[in-house]
C-alpha positions in Angstrom: 0.1 0.0 0.1 1.3 3.4 -1.0 1.7 6.5 1.1 -1.3 8.7 1.9 -1.9 11.4 -0.6 -2.7 14.8 0.0 -3.6 17.6 -2.5 -3.6 21.5 -1.9 -5.6 23.4 -4.2 -4.7 27.2 -4.0 -5.7 30.4 -5.6 -8.5 32.8 -5.9 -8.4 36.1 -4.2 -4.9 37.1 -3.5 -5.9 39.1 -0.4 -6.1 35.8 1.7 -2.4 34.9 0.5 -3.3 31.3 -0.6 0.4 30.4 -1.5 2.0 31.7 1.9 -0.9 30.4 4.0 -0.9 26.6 2.6 3.1 26.7 2.8 2.6 26.8 6.7 0.9 23.1 6.3 2.6 21.4 3.7 5.5 20.5 5.7 3.3 19.4 8.6 1.4 16.9 6.1 4.7 15.6 4.7 5.9 15.1 8.2 2.6 13.3 8.9 3.5 10.7 6.0 1.5 12.5 3.2 2.9 12.8 -0.4 1.7 16.4 -1.2 0.8 17.5 -4.5 -0.2 21.3 -5.4 -2.4 22.9 -7.9 -3.0 26.3 -8.7 -5.9 25.3 -11.1 -9.5 24.1 -10.3 -9.4 22.0 -13.4 -7.8 19.6 -11.1 -11.2 18.6 -9.8 -12.5 17.9 -13.2 -9.7 15.7 -13.9 -10.4 13.7 -11.0 -9.2 13.8 -7.2 -10.7 10.5 -6.0 -7.1 9.1 -5.7 -6.4 11.6 -2.9 -6.8 10.8 0.7 -7.2 14.6 1.6 -7.8 17.8 -0.5 -6.8 21.0 1.5 -8.5 23.8 -0.3 -7.5 27.8 0.0 -9.4 29.4 -2.8 -11.5 32.3 -2.0 -14.0 33.6 -4.3 -14.0 32.2 -8.0 -16.2 30.2 -10.1 -16.4 26.3 -10.1 -17.8 24.5 -13.1 -20.4 22.0 -13.0 -17.6 19.4 -13.9 -15.3 20.7 -11.4 -17.8 20.5 -8.7 -18.9 16.9 -9.8 -15.0 15.6 -9.7 -14.8 17.1 -6.1 -18.1 16.0 -4.8 -17.9 12.4 -6.1 -14.4 12.3 -4.5 -15.5 13.4 -1.1 -18.5 11.1 -1.2 -16.3 8.3 -2.0 -13.9 9.1 1.2 -11.6 11.8 0.0 -11.2 14.2 3.0 -11.8 17.9 2.5 -10.5 20.5 4.6 -9.8 24.3 4.9 -9.9 27.4 6.7 -11.7 30.8 6.5 -12.5 32.4 2.8 -10.5 29.4 1.3 -13.3 27.0 2.2 -16.3 29.0 3.2 -16.0 32.0 0.8 -15.5 30.0 -2.3 -17.6 29.7 -5.6 -20.6 31.6 -4.1 -22.7 30.8 -7.5 -22.6 27.1 -6.8 -25.1 26.4 -4.2 -24.1 22.7 -4.2 -20.9 23.4 -3.0 -22.3 25.3 0.2 -24.1 22.1 0.8 -20.9 20.0 0.8 -19.0 22.4 3.1 -22.1 22.9 5.3 -22.0 26.8 5.5 -21.0 30.2 3.7 -19.5 33.2 5.0 -21.9 36.2 4.7 -20.2 39.0 6.4 -17.4 40.1 9.0 -19.1 43.0 10.6 -16.5 45.9 11.9 -14.0 44.1 9.8 -11.1 43.3 12.4 -12.4 43.0 15.8 -11.5 41.7 19.2 -13.5 38.6 19.8 -13.3 35.1 21.3 -13.5 31.8 19.9 -15.0 29.2 22.7 -14.6 25.4 22.5 -18.0 23.7 22.8 -17.5 19.8 22.0 -15.5 17.0 23.2 -13.6 16.1 19.7 -10.1 15.1 18.9 -9.8 18.2 16.8 -10.2 20.5 19.9 -9.3 18.1 22.7 -7.4 20.0 25.6 -8.0 23.4 24.2 -9.7 26.3 26.0 -11.3 29.2 24.3 -9.0 31.9 23.1 -9.0 35.5 21.9 -8.4 36.9 18.4 -8.0 40.2 16.8 -8.9 39.6 13.2 -11.9 38.9 10.9 -14.8 37.4 12.7 -16.9 35.5 10.4 -20.7 35.6 10.5 -21.7 32.2 8.8 -24.9 30.5 7.8 -24.7 26.9 8.4 -26.8 23.9 8.6 -27.6 21.2 11.4 -25.8 18.4 9.9 -22.2 20.0 11.1 -20.6 19.0 14.2 -19.8 22.3 15.8 -16.7 22.3 17.8 -16.2 25.9 18.4 -18.2 29.0 18.3 -17.8 32.8 18.2 -20.4 35.3 19.5 -21.1 38.9 17.9 -22.0 41.3 20.5 -25.1 43.8 20.1 -24.5 46.5 17.6 -26.5 48.5 15.1 -29.8 46.7 15.0 -28.7 43.6 17.0 -30.3 43.9 20.4 -28.7 40.9 21.8 -25.6 38.7 21.3 -25.5 36.3 18.2 -23.6 33.1 18.3 -22.5 31.2 15.1 -20.2 28.4 14.4 -16.5 28.9 14.1 -15.2 25.4 13.7 -17.0 22.4 12.6 -16.6 18.8 11.0 -19.4 17.1 8.8 -19.7 13.8 7.0 -20.3 13.8 3.3 -21.1 10.2 2.1 -18.0 8.3 3.2 -15.9 11.6 3.2 -15.1 13.8 6.2 -15.3 17.7 5.9 -13.3 20.1 8.2 -13.8 23.8 8.4 -12.3 26.4 10.5 -13.4 30.1 10.0 -10.3 31.8 11.6 -7.4 32.1 9.2 -7.7 35.7 7.5 -4.2 36.1 7.3 -1.2 33.8 7.5 -0.4 35.3 11.0 -3.8 34.3 12.2 -2.5 30.7 11.4 0.3 31.2 13.5 -1.9 31.5 16.7 -1.2 28.4 18.6 -4.7 27.4 19.0 -5.5 28.0 15.6 -2.5 26.2 14.3 -3.3 23.2 16.6 -6.9 23.2 15.3 -6.2 23.5 11.6 -3.4 20.6 11.6 -5.8 18.4 13.8 -8.5 18.9 11.4 -6.6 18.1 8.4 -5.7 14.7 9.7 -9.1 14.2 11.1 -10.6 14.8 7.5 -8.0 12.5 5.6 -9.3 9.3 4.6 -9.3 6.5 7.1 -7.6 2.9 6.5 
C-alpha cells in the first residue's frame, strides 16, 4: 500500500495569500506521512481527485464549473477528506449552491472588519481536545450553516447596530459527506492568524481528522 496522498488546491483572491498560508501546512503534512501535490488550477477537480486521501483547499471567491464540482463532490462522497480555513473554504464559489451544501456553511459578513473576539470550544472532539477558548483580533466570520455540522467551536457577536442581543455562530465544525469527512475552521484571514497556537493546532488536527481512514 502506497503513502497517503494529499492535494493542496490554492488560488483565488490574493488577499488571503493562499500560497503563503498553505505553505505553513505542507511541511506538517509531509512530516505526517503524506505525499503532497499542489495545484493552482481548479481543473484538477474535473480531472479527478478521488485518488487523494485529503484535499486541502485555499481558494477564495472564484467560479466552479459543473464538471469541477462533480469531480470534487464525488471524491469526497467516496471517502476523500476535504478541509480548509476561512474564505478559502467558506467564501468560495458563491454561484455554486451545491458546494455550500458540501461544506455545510457560507460566509456572509465580518461586521466591523477586524474585531477583538473570542473563539469558544464547545465540543468533546479530537480536533479540539485539551484546548480552551481563546482571543483573536482579526476578521470574525458571521456564517450561515446547517444542522448536519458537528460544531466544535463558536464565536459570539456582541449587540451592535440593529442587533439587540448577542449572536453566536459556528467557528469550527466537522461534517460527514457520504464516506468523506469535511473540516472547516473560519479563523485564518491572514497567515499570521494561522500562527496563533490554538488556530494552528486546530487546523493541523482538522487536516488529519478529515483524511481518508484505512
